[in-house]
C-alpha positions in Angstrom: 87.6 -175.4 -47.2 89.6 -178.4 -48.2 88.3 -181.8 -49.3 87.8 -184.2 -46.3 90.4 -187.0 -46.0 89.4 -190.6 -46.1 89.9 -190.9 -42.4 87.6 -187.9 -41.7 85.0 -189.4 -44.0 85.1 -192.7 -42.2 84.9 -190.9 -38.8 81.9 -188.9 -40.0 80.2 -192.1 -41.4 80.8 -193.8 -38.0 79.2 -190.9 -36.3 76.2 -191.0 -38.6 75.9 -194.7 -38.1 76.0 -194.4 -34.3 73.6 -191.5 -34.3 71.1 -193.5 -36.4 71.5 -196.5 -34.1 70.8 -194.2 -31.0 67.8 -192.6 -32.6 66.3 -195.9 -33.6 66.9 -197.4 -30.2 65.2 -194.5 -28.4 62.5 -193.9 -31.0 59.7 -195.2 -28.8 60.5 -192.8 -25.9 57.9 -190.2 -25.3 59.7 -187.0 -26.3 57.5 -184.8 -24.1 58.3 -186.9 -21.1 62.0 -186.8 -21.9 61.8 -183.0 -22.2 60.1 -182.9 -18.7 62.8 -185.0 -17.2 65.5 -182.9 -18.7 63.8 -179.7 -17.6 63.3 -181.1 -14.1 59.5 -180.9 -14.1 59.1 -184.6 -14.2 57.4 -186.2 -11.2 60.2 -188.5 -10.2 59.1 -192.1 -9.7 59.7 -191.7 -6.0 57.7 -194.7 -5.0 60.1 -197.3 -6.2 63.0 -195.6 -4.6 61.1 -195.1 -1.3 59.8 -198.6 -1.1 63.4 -199.8 -1.4 64.9 -197.5 1.1 62.1 -196.8 3.7 62.5 -200.2 5.3 66.2 -199.8 5.5 65.9 -196.6 7.4 62.9 -197.6 9.5 64.5 -200.9 10.6 67.6 -199.1 12.0 67.1 -199.5 15.7 69.6 -196.8 16.5 67.3 -194.3 14.6 64.0 -195.9 15.7 64.4 -197.7 19.0 60.7 -197.8 19.8 57.5 -198.2 17.7 56.5 -194.8 18.9 59.6 -193.4 17.1 58.4 -194.9 13.9 54.9 -193.6 14.5 56.1 -190.1 15.1 58.3 -190.2 12.0 55.4 -191.5 9.9 53.2 -188.6 11.0 55.9 -186.2 9.7 55.8 -188.1 6.4 52.1 -187.6 6.2 51.2 -191.2 7.1 48.8 -192.0 9.9 49.5 -195.4 11.2 47.3 -195.2 14.2 49.8 -195.5 17.0 47.2 -196.6 19.5 46.7 -199.9 17.9 49.0 -202.7 19.1 51.1 -203.2 16.0 54.4 -204.8 15.5 57.3 -202.9 14.1 57.0 -204.8 10.8 53.3 -204.1 10.5 54.0 -200.3 11.1 56.7 -200.3 8.4 54.5 -202.2 6.1 51.7 -199.7 6.6 54.0 -196.8 5.9 55.2 -198.5 2.7 51.7 -199.3 1.5 50.4 -195.8 2.2 53.3 -194.3 0.2 52.7 -196.7 -2.6 49.0 -195.7 -2.7 50.0 -192.1 -2.4 46.6 -190.9 -1.4 47.3 -188.4 1.4 51.1 -188.5 1.1 53.3 -185.9 -0.5 55.6 -188.3 -2.2 58.1 -185.6 -3.3 58.5 -184.5 0.4 59.0 -188.1 1.6 61.4 -188.7 -1.3 63.5 -185.6 -0.3 63.6 -186.6 3.3 64.5 -190.3 2.7 67.0 -189.4 0.0 68.7 -186.9 2.3 69.0 -189.6 5.0 70.2 -192.4 2.7 72.8 -190.3 0.9 74.2 -188.7 4.1 76.0 -191.0 6.5 77.3 -188.1 8.5 73.7 -186.9 9.1 72.6 -190.4 10.1 75.5 -190.7 12.5 74.8 -187.3 14.0 71.1 -188.2 14.5 72.2 -191.5 16.2 74.6 -189.6 18.5 72.1 -186.9 19.3 69.4 -189.5 20.0 71.7 -191.4 22.4 72.7 -188.1 24.2 69.0 -187.1 24.6 68.0 -190.4 26.2 66.2 -191.8 23.1 64.0 -188.7 22.6 64.5 -187.1 19.3 62.8 -184.3 17.4 62.6 -185.4 13.7 61.0 -182.0 12.9 64.4 -180.4 13.4 66.0 -182.8 10.9 63.2 -182.3 8.3 63.3 -178.6 8.7 67.1 -178.7 8.1 66.7 -180.8 5.0 64.2 -178.3 3.6 66.3 -175.3 4.5 69.3 -176.7 2.7 67.5 -177.5 -0.5 
């Protein structure tokens, strides 16, 4: 092995300097939590994502024309919003968001997977809108959710 050149030594020192900066910057990170994230066993902070995207999805009147549509979808998410009470669309959406934030009887991972699949798939959303129009406004969200789970 030959003696390193001046350029190689500088490059190595730069690497060490950058590595020490990175380790210092991330020294306060919980290593076990980082390991869980890398291994995929981390409970994703689904709530922040969902609270941002749920209203976007639920306010889409092509997907949810009637309050009953929102109520039916909420049930599939595990949220009971008492459809018999006379609530506005915004109240229903607010209730869904709050229930998910509290996460008491809601499978947040399931809801996350459903909403993420809808948000990240314009072709699926467009297909749902077309199917919904063709069916006279009636739509079976169970089919969509079943398809989401069968794909992943």
